[in-house]
N, C-alpha and C positions, 0 to 999 in steps of 0.2 A: 450456651456454648460451653463445651467442656474445656478444661485447662489446657489440653494438648491440641485443640483445634486451631487451625490457622485460617484467617480470613483471606480469601482470594479476591483480589480486585481485578475485574476484567480489564484487559487492555486491548486496544485496537491498533492494528498496524496497517500501513499502506505500502504496497510493493509496486515498484516501477521496473519494467523491463524495456529498455531502450533498444530500438532497431533503427535502420536507416529511414523507414517510412512512417512507423508508428511507435507510440509508447503504450505498452499494455499496462493496465493498472488493476491490481487486485487488493481486496481487503482481507485482513486476517484477524483472528480473535484468539487471545491467550487462553481462554477457558476451554473452548472447544478444540483448540489446537488445529484449526482448519482455516483454509483460505478459499475465497471465491472470486471469480473474475468480476470486475466492476465496470470497466469501460476501456476504450482505446482513445488515444489522442493523436491527431495527425502531427507528425514530427516536422513541422514547417515553421520557420521563423520564431519570433518571440512569443507568438500566441500560445505555443505549447507551455511556456512557463507560467503564463496567466492562468491557463486551465489547471495546471498542477497546483498552483497556489490556491486556487478556488477549492479544489478537492481537499487540500490540507486544512484550509479554513473550515470547511463543512464537517469533516470527519474528526478533526483534532486528534490525530493519532499519537500514541505513546512513542512510536519510532517509525522511521522510514527504512525500507529495504530496497536497495537498488541493485538490479541484476544487469549484467552485460552478456549478450548472447555470444556463444562460441562460434556460430556460423552466421554469415551475412544474410541468409535467407530466413 
């Protein structure tokens, strides 16, 4: 490695988009600077929090991104 080279450590991100019926989940990568849909979670009761916690435990993301929709649909 040359003196001016920087080591890039890949980071994974999980993104959550909450709506009235579902939570959309996507994974992102800092190296490719891209995201891909991962799954949807039904937005009912406390089970959604257990599902989100399970995803966080599996993916061990560097950060979480939470989006709020502008339109209810």
